[in-house]
C-alpha positions, -999 to +999 in steps of 0.1 A: +000+000+000+015+033-012+000+051+018+022+031+043+053+044+025+044+080+016+023+086+047+041+064+071+037+084+103-001+087+099-005+051+087+014+036+116-003+059+141-036+046+130-023+010+131-010+015+166-042+031+179-063+002+166-038-023+180-043-008+215-081-012+213-081-046+196-058-060+223-077-044+251-049-022+261-073+007+258-108+001+272-140+001+251-174+005+267-208-007+257-240+012+256-265+002+283-291-002+255-286-016+220-266+008+198-262+009+160-233+028+145-236+044+111-200+053+100-174+053+073-137+054+068-137+085+046-140+122+052-176+129+042-194+121+009-210+088+019-244+101+029-244+092+066-273+116+075-297+103+047-289+067+057-295+076+094-329+090+083-336+059+062-329+037+093-353+058+114-380+054+088-375+016+088-375+013+126-406+035+129-426+007+113-406-022+128-427-044+151-398-050+175-388-013+178-421+006+173-426+027+205-393+017+220-378+053+220-353+050+192-329+079+197-300+094+177-267+105+192-242+126+172-210+144+181-226+176+166-197+186+144-190+223+142-213+233+171-203+259+196-220+244+226-203+220+250-213+187+266-245+168+262-275+186+246-309+174+234-316+190+200-346+213+197-361+218+163-363+255+167-326+257+177-296+266+156-268+248+138-244+268+159-259+252+190-263+216+178-245+212+144-262+210+110-267+173+107-284+166+141-306+197+135-317+184+101-326+150+116-346+166+144-365+189+121-376+158+100-383+135+130-399+158+156-409+129+179-374+114+179-350+123+206-318+136+189-288+145+211-253+156+207-223+148+229-186+146+220-183+119+247-204+091+231-201+068+261-216+095+283-242+104+257-255+068+256-257+066+294-277+098+295-300+088+267-307+055+284-315+074+316-286+060+336-269+093+345-278+130+344-257+155+324-240+184+339-245+206+308-283+204+306-309+208+334-340+193+319-334+157+307-365+141+321-380+113+302-348+101+285-352+063+284-339+053+250-345+017+240-322+018+210-296+044+200-284+052+165-249+066+166-242+090+138-205+088+127-190+069+155-170+042+137-137+058+146-148+063+182-133+032+196-141+040+233-177+029+225-183-006+212-216-006+192-238-037+190-239-032+152-214-014+130-227-003+096-200+012+074-209+032+043-190+035+011-198+058-018-203+038-050-187+066-070-156+067-049-149+032-035-123+029-008-103+005-028-095+033-052-088+059-026-059+069-003-053+082+032-054+119+038-040+141+024-034+120-008-071+110-008-102+111+014-096+081+037-095+091+074-090+056+085-073+024+072-093+008+044-089-026+060-109-014+090-140-021+069-135-057+080-147-047+115-181-038+100-211-060+107-226-048+075-216-025+046-240-002+027-228+011-007-245+044-011-253+067-041-257+038-065-274+040-099-311+034-096-305+001-114-275-019-104-274-055-117-261-084-097-229-086-118-219-050-109-229-056-073-207-087-071-178-068-087-180-041-060-180-069-033-151-086-049-129-055-052-138-045-016-127-079-003-154-077+024-168-111+034-199-099+053-233-087+041-233-058+016-264-037+007-269-011-019-288+022-017-297+049-041-302+087-036-333+104-046-344+140-044-377+154-033-395+187-044-376+219-038-387+235-005-383+271+007-355+277+032-374+306+048-411+313+054-409+341+029-400+318+000-418+325-032-428+293-050-430+311-083-391+309-085-394+271-087-405+276-123-375+297-132-352+284-160-320+296-143-305+284-111-278+296-087-264+267-067-243+271-035-232+243-012-208+234+016-207+196+015-180+171+006-194+163-029-223+180-046-217+166-081-248+142-079-270+171-069-256+194-096-263+167-122-299+163-110-306+200-110-290+205-144-317+182-160-343+209-152-324+242-148-295+260-164-270+265-136-257+300-142-236+302-110-222+275-087-206+286-054-187+259-036-177+261+001-159+237+024-178+209+041-197+222+072-188+258+062-202+284+085-216+311+062-203+346+068-216+381+058-190+380+030-206+348+017-241+363+018-228+392-003-212+368-028-246+350-032-263+384-034-240+395-063-249+363-082-286+369-075-283+405-088-266+393-120-294+368-126-325+385-111-350+357-121-329+327-111-339+305-082-312+301-055-308+264-043-287+248-016-285+215+001-306+204+031-276+204+053-264+238+042-299+252+048-296+244+085-266+267+087-278+294+064-309+298+087-286+309+115-279+341+096-301+370+105-287+394+079-300+378+048-321+404+029-357+397+019-350+395-018-327+365-012-349+349+014-377+348-012-356+331-037-337+306-015-347+269-016-333+236-004-333+203-022-344+175+002-324+143-002-335+107+006-317+074+007-335+042-001-326+006-009-326-004-045-358-024-040-381-037-013-365-071-012-331-055-003-348-035+025-364-066+040-330-085+038-313-056+056-339-055+084-335-093+089-298-089+090-300-060+115-324-080+138-299-109+137-269-088+146-288-070+174-299-103+188-263-116+187-251-085+205-274-090+236 
């Protein structure tokens, strides 16, 4: 592996860290209730949040977990608050992070929480301890916890580890940072209980699925999901639906990879301006002025951003009305390629959860 030569310090630091946990020289803790980890070995771009939302939809109708207080725990990347927090739908990305806030706004009845210390977070959600950072945590009695992006968090041992891989950027063609986008050793995928290949073509025949599995070298169960987009929705209450019928579009995003979204929108609109920001970018007054200049240049164009970016853009209180009227988000959804695949996944998930008891 070229990474072990060119990036030797980083490569061997990762190897040593995993060695310590694998041999029990560093302690791992278990959640007091079943925990499912949704993770990856890359820096963004695999669609963890849409898959987490897909899992919530599946569990909502699952006979074993319906009414069992399925909760979500995230680190809350990019937030300014500290410690454990339960996410409020009317809160801000600055307080909770964009991804937990997006999940909470879609699943209002689900407890979504953030805590950098995932061991502590699981204990609080299960009602075993009280947090120091939040006064009102009454009624927290999670029966199942979904851990958003905790595969590298070795202090917590999940009952089920689900690792995601982007179909368009497989880990077997990637490299460790900074040569590529891998933040962990690609062989770590062998620690997964299941692998989900995300962002697949809507139709993916068995031969191509088998080819992915063979190249990955993973011996466990592999599932395949596709990405679909829903109708454009206004970011702000002032949004004017007439702009949806415009022929021109201004796109801005701060995610790891917006190429699939760009391709989808270009089938309907002529993208006249595309502003790209870094992943989880916190929008500034200068950014708003930049978007405003593009809007002034194309006065009839609709302004579109991602669901995740819309959580952060709503934190800004200085966005003028003429931009608020034109600003829309593109909701995203992950689904298995077919119903049979979804049923096989649920059966596999049940089996792994039962084995973890």
